C-alpha positions as CSV (number, residue, x, y, z in Angstrom):
1,M,-8.0,23.2,-13.7
2,R,-10.3,20.6,-12.1
3,D,-7.3,18.2,-12.2
4,L,-5.0,20.5,-10.5
5,H,-7.5,21.1,-7.7
6,E,-8.2,17.6,-7.1
7,F,-4.5,16.6,-7.2
8,D,-3.7,19.5,-4.5
9,L,-6.6,18.3,-2.3
10,A,-5.4,14.8,-2.5
11,M,-1.8,16.1,-1.7
12,D,-2.9,18.3,1.1
13,R,-4.8,15.2,2.8
14,L,-1.8,12.9,2.5
15,Q,0.8,15.8,3.8
16,A,-1.6,16.2,6.7
17,R,-1.0,12.4,7.8
18,L,2.8,12.7,7.3
19,P,5.0,13.1,10.4
20,G,6.3,16.7,10.9
21,R,9.7,17.1,9.1
22,L,8.4,14.8,6.0
23,A,5.4,17.2,5.8
24,G,7.6,20.0,5.9
25,M,9.6,18.9,3.0
26,V,6.5,18.1,0.9
27,R,5.3,21.5,1.7
28,Y,8.5,23.2,0.6
29,L,8.8,20.9,-2.6
30,R,5.2,21.7,-3.7
31,R,5.9,25.3,-3.5
32,P,6.3,27.1,-7.0
33,Q,9.5,28.6,-6.2
34,S,10.9,25.0,-5.6
35,R,10.8,24.0,-8.9
36,L,14.6,24.2,-9.6
37,V,15.0,21.6,-6.6
38,R,11.8,19.5,-7.5
39,I,12.5,18.5,-11.0
40,P,16.2,16.9,-10.2
41,A,14.6,15.4,-7.1
42,A,11.8,13.9,-9.1
43,A,14.4,12.6,-11.8
44,F,16.5,11.2,-9.0
45,L,13.4,9.4,-7.5
46,V,12.1,8.1,-10.9
47,L,15.6,7.0,-11.9
48,G,16.0,5.3,-8.5
49,G,12.9,3.5,-8.6
50,V,13.9,2.2,-12.2
51,F,16.8,0.5,-10.6
52,S,15.2,-0.6,-7.6
53,F,17.1,-3.9,-7.9
54,L,20.2,-2.4,-6.6
55,P,20.3,-2.7,-2.7
56,V,20.1,1.0,-1.3
57,L,17.3,1.9,-3.8
58,G,13.9,0.8,-3.9
59,L,10.6,0.6,-5.8
60,W,8.9,3.1,-3.3
61,M,11.2,5.8,-5.2
62,L,9.1,5.7,-8.4
63,P,5.7,6.9,-6.9
64,L,7.1,9.7,-5.1
65,G,9.0,10.7,-8.1
66,L,5.8,10.5,-10.1
67,F,3.9,12.6,-7.6
68,L,6.7,15.3,-7.8
69,V,6.6,15.5,-11.5
70,A,2.7,15.6,-11.5
71,I,3.0,19.1,-10.1
72,D,4.6,20.3,-13.1
73,L,3.0,18.1,-15.7
74,P,-0.8,18.2,-16.0
75,A,-1.0,15.0,-18.0
76,L,0.2,13.2,-14.8
77,R,-2.3,14.6,-12.4
78,P,-5.4,12.6,-13.1
79,P,-3.4,9.2,-12.8
80,M,-1.7,10.5,-9.6
81,T,-4.9,11.6,-8.2
82,R,-6.4,8.1,-8.6
83,M,-3.1,6.8,-6.9
84,L,-3.4,9.0,-4.0
85,H,-7.1,8.1,-3.4
86,W,-6.3,4.3,-3.5
87,I,-3.4,5.1,-1.2
88,E,-5.8,6.8,1.2
89,R,-8.3,4.0,0.9
90,K,-5.9,1.0,1.2
91,W,-3.1,2.1,3.4
92,F,-4.5,5.2,5.5
93,A,-7.7,3.0,6.3
94,R,-5.8,-0.2,7.8
95,G,-3.7,2.1,9.8
96,E,-6.7,3.8,11.6
97,P,-7.1,2.3,15.1
98,T,-10.6,1.3,16.1
99,R,-11.9,1.8,19.5
100,P,-13.2,-1.0,21.5
101,D,-16.3,0.5,22.4
102,Q,-17.4,0.4,18.4
103,S,-19.4,-2.5,17.5
104,Q,-18.0,-4.2,14.2
105,P,-20.8,-4.8,11.6
């Protein structure tokens, strides 16, 4: 149960930083009623990530599919939670603008 709570909190933080339409899509896919849409979408994204050498598909699809699968598979939640924390530290921290009045240590 702790894994689910931590995963949900990390997904909430990620969702809060996404643009409006994308955040709405993630919100819809995370709902329990969306399972019939979420599982095929996750399978498509994972499969698309595996075939990332093709021009239209990309490696970016693999983690998105795994995040969707982790909603339904408890065994994937801890590694996906760690990945979400890593994304927050590396990607979002870099994108935060610094104000000119703040001194750099």
